[in-house]
SEMI-819407 format. One record per residue (C-alpha): residue number from 1; residue in one letter; x, y, z. Coordinates in Angstrom, 3 decimals. Example, Ala and Ser with C-alpha at 12.3 -4.5 7.8 and 13.67 -1.06 7.14 Angstrom:
BEGIN
> 1/A/12.300/-4.500/7.800
> 2/S/13.670/-1.060/7.140
//
This chain:
BEGIN
> 1/M/0.061/0.075/-0.027
> 2/N/2.745/2.227/0.595
> 3/A/3.792/2.448/-3.117
> 4/A/0.265/3.014/-4.132
> 5/E/-0.122/5.860/-1.681
> 6/L/3.116/7.407/-3.029
> 7/V/1.840/7.126/-6.625
> 8/C/-1.455/8.797/-5.873
> 9/T/0.225/11.499/-3.963
> 10/V/2.715/12.277/-6.773
> 11/L/-0.184/12.175/-9.419
> 12/G/-2.290/14.341/-7.298
> 13/T/0.384/16.928/-6.946
> 14/V/1.464/16.698/-10.616
> 15/V/-2.239/17.397/-11.696
> 16/T/-2.574/20.324/-9.302
> 17/V/0.558/21.922/-10.574
> 18/L/-0.423/21.227/-14.320
> 19/V/-3.890/22.703/-13.675
> 20/A/-2.454/25.850/-11.944
> 21/L/0.063/26.311/-14.729
> 22/A/-2.610/25.869/-17.245
> 23/S/-4.996/28.454/-15.670
> 24/L/-2.007/30.989/-15.344
> 25/V/-1.339/30.525/-19.091
> 26/W/-5.037/31.091/-19.958
> 27/W/-5.042/34.178/-17.843
> 28/A/-1.902/35.646/-19.479
> 29/Y/-3.412/34.786/-22.894
> 30/K/-6.690/36.431/-22.092
> 31/R/-4.809/39.600/-20.623
> 32/G/-2.717/39.695/-23.881
> 33/I/-5.676/39.691/-26.107
> 34/A/-7.424/42.322/-23.945
> 35/A/-4.239/44.573/-24.074
> 36/G/-4.039/44.082/-27.784
> 37/K/-7.608/45.221/-28.304
> 38/E/-7.078/48.278/-25.946
> 39/R/-3.870/49.280/-27.929
> 40/A/-5.795/48.931/-31.224
> 41/E/-8.468/51.149/-29.956
> 42/D/-6.147/53.758/-28.441
> 43/K/-4.367/53.901/-31.831
> 44/A/-7.613/54.237/-33.887
> 45/K/-8.472/57.098/-31.429
> 46/I/-5.160/58.714/-31.880
> 47/E/-5.409/58.422/-35.732
> 48/G/-8.874/60.100/-35.625
> 49/L/-7.613/62.982/-33.467
> 50/E/-4.671/63.540/-35.851
> 51/R/-6.947/63.684/-38.818
> 52/Q/-9.227/66.103/-36.947
> 53/L/-6.213/68.311/-36.150
> 54/A/-5.089/68.255/-39.800
> 55/E/-8.584/69.330/-40.868
> 56/T/-8.641/72.063/-38.304
> 57/R/-5.398/73.426/-39.339
> 58/A/-6.383/73.364/-43.005
> 59/E/-9.662/75.233/-42.125
> 60/L/-7.636/77.912/-40.088
> 61/A/-5.102/78.259/-42.895
> 62/A/-7.944/78.790/-45.374
> 63/M/-9.475/81.510/-43.076
> 64/Q/-6.270/83.557/-42.667
> 65/P/-5.771/86.418/-45.137
> 66/K/-3.156/85.951/-47.835
> 67/R/-0.124/88.422/-47.277
> 68/R/1.334/90.106/-50.244
> 69/R/4.862/90.820/-50.489
> 70/T/5.779/94.339/-51.420
//
């Protein structure tokens, strides 16, 4: 019985460690996906703001009177 108890103890420990590692890897994977989506949203937001800034600058330049050189 001593050998059977040892095998069960070792298997129980190995399974517990593998489940813990698998859950840690799953959490890291999900966190990476969330971070990637967040980064993509931030990048899209920045590009939109840059486009609005360029349009505003173009409108401002069109409103300014042309200066003539004398």
